[in-house]
PyMOL CGO cylinders between C-alpha atoms (Angstrom):
from pymol import cmd
from pymol.cgo import CYLINDER

trace = [
    CYLINDER, -3.63, -65.66, 50.26, -2.50, -66.19, 54.32, 0.3, 1, 1, 1, 1, 1, 1,
    CYLINDER, -2.50, -66.19, 54.32, 0.43, -67.93, 54.49, 0.3, 1, 1, 1, 1, 1, 1,
    CYLINDER, 0.43, -67.93, 54.49, 0.46, -67.79, 59.05, 0.3, 1, 1, 1, 1, 1, 1,
    CYLINDER, 0.46, -67.79, 59.05, -0.61, -66.02, 62.25, 0.3, 1, 1, 1, 1, 1, 1,
    CYLINDER, -0.61, -66.02, 62.25, 1.83, -63.63, 63.77, 0.3, 1, 1, 1, 1, 1, 1,
    CYLINDER, 1.83, -63.63, 63.77, 2.69, -64.92, 67.22, 0.3, 1, 1, 1, 1, 1, 1,
    CYLINDER, 2.69, -64.92, 67.22, 4.24, -62.79, 70.56, 0.3, 1, 1, 1, 1, 1, 1,
    CYLINDER, 4.24, -62.79, 70.56, 4.42, -65.77, 73.29, 0.3, 1, 1, 1, 1, 1, 1,
    CYLINDER, 4.42, -65.77, 73.29, 0.74, -67.49, 73.27, 0.3, 1, 1, 1, 1, 1, 1,
    CYLINDER, 0.74, -67.49, 73.27, -0.87, -63.87, 71.39, 0.3, 1, 1, 1, 1, 1, 1,
    CYLINDER, -0.87, -63.87, 71.39, -1.31, -63.50, 67.90, 0.3, 1, 1, 1, 1, 1, 1,
    CYLINDER, -1.31, -63.50, 67.90, -0.51, -59.67, 66.87, 0.3, 1, 1, 1, 1, 1, 1,
    CYLINDER, -0.51, -59.67, 66.87, -0.62, -60.30, 62.97, 0.3, 1, 1, 1, 1, 1, 1,
    CYLINDER, -0.62, -60.30, 62.97, -0.64, -62.06, 59.82, 0.3, 1, 1, 1, 1, 1, 1,
    CYLINDER, -0.64, -62.06, 59.82, 2.00, -62.67, 56.97, 0.3, 1, 1, 1, 1, 1, 1,
    CYLINDER, 2.00, -62.67, 56.97, 0.50, -62.92, 53.74, 0.3, 1, 1, 1, 1, 1, 1,
    CYLINDER, 0.50, -62.92, 53.74, 1.68, -63.95, 49.60, 0.3, 1, 1, 1, 1, 1, 1,
    CYLINDER, 1.68, -63.95, 49.60, 0.67, -61.37, 47.37, 0.3, 1, 1, 1, 1, 1, 1,
    CYLINDER, 0.67, -61.37, 47.37, 2.03, -61.08, 44.07, 0.3, 1, 1, 1, 1, 1, 1,
    CYLINDER, 2.03, -61.08, 44.07, 5.21, -64.36, 44.79, 0.3, 1, 1, 1, 1, 1, 1,
    CYLINDER, 5.21, -64.36, 44.79, 6.62, -61.63, 47.82, 0.3, 1, 1, 1, 1, 1, 1,
    CYLINDER, 6.62, -61.63, 47.82, 5.61, -62.48, 51.51, 0.3, 1, 1, 1, 1, 1, 1,
    CYLINDER, 5.61, -62.48, 51.51, 4.43, -58.56, 53.82, 0.3, 1, 1, 1, 1, 1, 1,
    CYLINDER, 4.43, -58.56, 53.82, 3.97, -59.44, 57.55, 0.3, 1, 1, 1, 1, 1, 1,
    CYLINDER, 3.97, -59.44, 57.55, 1.53, -57.14, 58.91, 0.3, 1, 1, 1, 1, 1, 1,
    CYLINDER, 1.53, -57.14, 58.91, 1.73, -56.22, 62.47, 0.3, 1, 1, 1, 1, 1, 1,
    CYLINDER, 1.73, -56.22, 62.47, -1.96, -55.80, 63.78, 0.3, 1, 1, 1, 1, 1, 1,
    CYLINDER, -1.96, -55.80, 63.78, -3.54, -52.50, 65.85, 0.3, 1, 1, 1, 1, 1, 1,
    CYLINDER, -3.54, -52.50, 65.85, -6.03, -54.46, 68.52, 0.3, 1, 1, 1, 1, 1, 1,
    CYLINDER, -6.03, -54.46, 68.52, -6.70, -57.60, 67.36, 0.3, 1, 1, 1, 1, 1, 1,
    CYLINDER, -6.70, -57.60, 67.36, -6.54, -60.91, 65.10, 0.3, 1, 1, 1, 1, 1, 1,
    CYLINDER, -6.54, -60.91, 65.10, -9.69, -61.63, 63.73, 0.3, 1, 1, 1, 1, 1, 1,
    CYLINDER, -9.69, -61.63, 63.73, -9.45, -65.18, 62.22, 0.3, 1, 1, 1, 1, 1, 1,
    CYLINDER, -9.45, -65.18, 62.22, -12.50, -65.87, 59.08, 0.3, 1, 1, 1, 1, 1, 1,
    CYLINDER, -12.50, -65.87, 59.08, -11.58, -69.16, 56.76, 0.3, 1, 1, 1, 1, 1, 1,
    CYLINDER, -11.58, -69.16, 56.76, -14.60, -71.42, 56.91, 0.3, 1, 1, 1, 1, 1, 1,
    CYLINDER, -14.60, -71.42, 56.91, -14.85, -74.01, 59.24, 0.3, 1, 1, 1, 1, 1, 1,
    CYLINDER, -14.85, -74.01, 59.24, -11.69, -75.86, 57.72, 0.3, 1, 1, 1, 1, 1, 1,
    CYLINDER, -11.69, -75.86, 57.72, -9.72, -72.71, 56.24, 0.3, 1, 1, 1, 1, 1, 1,
    CYLINDER, -9.72, -72.71, 56.24, -8.95, -71.22, 60.31, 0.3, 1, 1, 1, 1, 1, 1,
    CYLINDER, -8.95, -71.22, 60.31, -8.04, -74.65, 61.91, 0.3, 1, 1, 1, 1, 1, 1,
    CYLINDER, -8.04, -74.65, 61.91, -5.64, -74.89, 59.08, 0.3, 1, 1, 1, 1, 1, 1,
    CYLINDER, -5.64, -74.89, 59.08, -4.62, -71.73, 58.28, 0.3, 1, 1, 1, 1, 1, 1,
    CYLINDER, -4.62, -71.73, 58.28, -3.69, -72.17, 62.71, 0.3, 1, 1, 1, 1, 1, 1,
    CYLINDER, -3.69, -72.17, 62.71, -2.05, -74.97, 62.31, 0.3, 1, 1, 1, 1, 1, 1,
    CYLINDER, -2.05, -74.97, 62.31, 0.39, -73.53, 60.32, 0.3, 1, 1, 1, 1, 1, 1,
    CYLINDER, 0.39, -73.53, 60.32, 1.58, -71.16, 62.23, 0.3, 1, 1, 1, 1, 1, 1,
    CYLINDER, 1.58, -71.16, 62.23, 1.95, -73.83, 65.53, 0.3, 1, 1, 1, 1, 1, 1,
    CYLINDER, 1.95, -73.83, 65.53, -0.83, -73.60, 67.38, 0.3, 1, 1, 1, 1, 1, 1,
    CYLINDER, -0.83, -73.60, 67.38, -2.82, -76.69, 67.53, 0.3, 1, 1, 1, 1, 1, 1,
    CYLINDER, -2.82, -76.69, 67.53, -2.88, -80.01, 68.50, 0.3, 1, 1, 1, 1, 1, 1,
    CYLINDER, -2.88, -80.01, 68.50, 1.20, -80.78, 69.18, 0.3, 1, 1, 1, 1, 1, 1,
    CYLINDER, 1.20, -80.78, 69.18, 1.39, -84.29, 68.15, 0.3, 1, 1, 1, 1, 1, 1,
    CYLINDER, 1.39, -84.29, 68.15, -0.38, -82.85, 64.26, 0.3, 1, 1, 1, 1, 1, 1,
    CYLINDER, -0.38, -82.85, 64.26, 2.16, -80.29, 64.51, 0.3, 1, 1, 1, 1, 1, 1,
    CYLINDER, 2.16, -80.29, 64.51, 5.39, -82.26, 65.04, 0.3, 1, 1, 1, 1, 1, 1,
    CYLINDER, 5.39, -82.26, 65.04, 3.84, -84.93, 62.52, 0.3, 1, 1, 1, 1, 1, 1,
    CYLINDER, 3.84, -84.93, 62.52, 4.06, -81.99, 59.96, 0.3, 1, 1, 1, 1, 1, 1,
    CYLINDER, 4.06, -81.99, 59.96, 7.03, -80.93, 60.68, 0.3, 1, 1, 1, 1, 1, 1,
    CYLINDER, 7.03, -80.93, 60.68, 5.67, -78.14, 61.92, 0.3, 1, 1, 1, 1, 1, 1,
    CYLINDER, 5.67, -78.14, 61.92, 7.27, -75.97, 65.12, 0.3, 1, 1, 1, 1, 1, 1,
    CYLINDER, 7.27, -75.97, 65.12, 4.35, -76.29, 68.34, 0.3, 1, 1, 1, 1, 1, 1,
    CYLINDER, 4.35, -76.29, 68.34, 3.77, -73.01, 69.41, 0.3, 1, 1, 1, 1, 1, 1,
    CYLINDER, 3.77, -73.01, 69.41, 0.39, -73.63, 71.78, 0.3, 1, 1, 1, 1, 1, 1,
    CYLINDER, 0.39, -73.63, 71.78, -0.64, -76.69, 72.13, 0.3, 1, 1, 1, 1, 1, 1,
    CYLINDER, -0.64, -76.69, 72.13, -5.15, -77.19, 71.51, 0.3, 1, 1, 1, 1, 1, 1,
    CYLINDER, -5.15, -77.19, 71.51, -5.35, -80.44, 71.09, 0.3, 1, 1, 1, 1, 1, 1,
    CYLINDER, -5.35, -80.44, 71.09, -9.51, -79.65, 71.04, 0.3, 1, 1, 1, 1, 1, 1,
    CYLINDER, -9.51, -79.65, 71.04, -8.49, -77.59, 67.87, 0.3, 1, 1, 1, 1, 1, 1,
    CYLINDER, -8.49, -77.59, 67.87, -10.43, -79.13, 64.27, 0.3, 1, 1, 1, 1, 1, 1,
    CYLINDER, -10.43, -79.13, 64.27, -11.48, -82.54, 66.34, 0.3, 1, 1, 1, 1, 1, 1,
    CYLINDER, -11.48, -82.54, 66.34, -14.31, -82.80, 64.76, 0.3, 1, 1, 1, 1, 1, 1,
    CYLINDER, -14.31, -82.80, 64.76, -13.17, -82.09, 61.17, 0.3, 1, 1, 1, 1, 1, 1,
    CYLINDER, -13.17, -82.09, 61.17, -11.94, -84.61, 58.96, 0.3, 1, 1, 1, 1, 1, 1,
    CYLINDER, -11.94, -84.61, 58.96, -9.50, -83.82, 57.50, 0.3, 1, 1, 1, 1, 1, 1,
    CYLINDER, -9.50, -83.82, 57.50, -7.51, -82.49, 60.89, 0.3, 1, 1, 1, 1, 1, 1,
    CYLINDER, -7.51, -82.49, 60.89, -4.57, -84.54, 60.41, 0.3, 1, 1, 1, 1, 1, 1,
    CYLINDER, -4.57, -84.54, 60.41, -3.84, -84.73, 56.53, 0.3, 1, 1, 1, 1, 1, 1,
    CYLINDER, -3.84, -84.73, 56.53, -5.04, -80.99, 56.77, 0.3, 1, 1, 1, 1, 1, 1,
    CYLINDER, -5.04, -80.99, 56.77, -1.16, -79.18, 57.04, 0.3, 1, 1, 1, 1, 1, 1,
    CYLINDER, -1.16, -79.18, 57.04, 0.64, -81.19, 54.60, 0.3, 1, 1, 1, 1, 1, 1,
    CYLINDER, 0.64, -81.19, 54.60, -1.53, -82.24, 51.81, 0.3, 1, 1, 1, 1, 1, 1,
    CYLINDER, -1.53, -82.24, 51.81, -4.45, -79.17, 51.56, 0.3, 1, 1, 1, 1, 1, 1,
    CYLINDER, -4.45, -79.17, 51.56, -3.10, -76.43, 50.18, 0.3, 1, 1, 1, 1, 1, 1,
    CYLINDER, -3.10, -76.43, 50.18, -4.05, -73.26, 52.01, 0.3, 1, 1, 1, 1, 1, 1,
    CYLINDER, -4.05, -73.26, 52.01, -6.93, -71.86, 49.21, 0.3, 1, 1, 1, 1, 1, 1,
    CYLINDER, -6.93, -71.86, 49.21, -10.12, -70.50, 48.85, 0.3, 1, 1, 1, 1, 1, 1,
    CYLINDER, -10.12, -70.50, 48.85, -12.86, -73.25, 50.41, 0.3, 1, 1, 1, 1, 1, 1,
    CYLINDER, -12.86, -73.25, 50.41, -14.55, -73.71, 47.56, 0.3, 1, 1, 1, 1, 1, 1,
    CYLINDER, -14.55, -73.71, 47.56, -11.48, -75.38, 45.91, 0.3, 1, 1, 1, 1, 1, 1,
    CYLINDER, -11.48, -75.38, 45.91, -10.74, -77.31, 49.45, 0.3, 1, 1, 1, 1, 1, 1,
    CYLINDER, -10.74, -77.31, 49.45, -13.49, -77.99, 50.66, 0.3, 1, 1, 1, 1, 1, 1,
    CYLINDER, -13.49, -77.99, 50.66, -14.38, -79.99, 46.72, 0.3, 1, 1, 1, 1, 1, 1,
    CYLINDER, -14.38, -79.99, 46.72, -11.02, -81.10, 46.76, 0.3, 1, 1, 1, 1, 1, 1,
    CYLINDER, -11.02, -81.10, 46.76, -11.71, -83.69, 50.19, 0.3, 1, 1, 1, 1, 1, 1,
    CYLINDER, -11.71, -83.69, 50.19, -15.26, -84.73, 49.14, 0.3, 1, 1, 1, 1, 1, 1,
    CYLINDER, -15.26, -84.73, 49.14, -17.11, -81.96, 51.37, 0.3, 1, 1, 1, 1, 1, 1,
]
cmd.load_cgo(trace, "trace")
């Protein structure tokens, strides 16, 4: 499971993921692509410190890049960090009644 995007300044350079209870960090050789559904991608970015500063601060996540428009149309944006565990799309969306 991907835990967060690794940043150098405002540039994504890799990801941290969990495998068998261990946290592993890998750096990309060229670019980092995120494709995790309309809910999962903003959730991953927010856990990484990218998103609306007010939402991140409320969830006690260090703001690395204030991005006010991230997931603006997603109904669960304000809850996504604190209440929604990183799960597969079907499990996480079912939890919120989508």
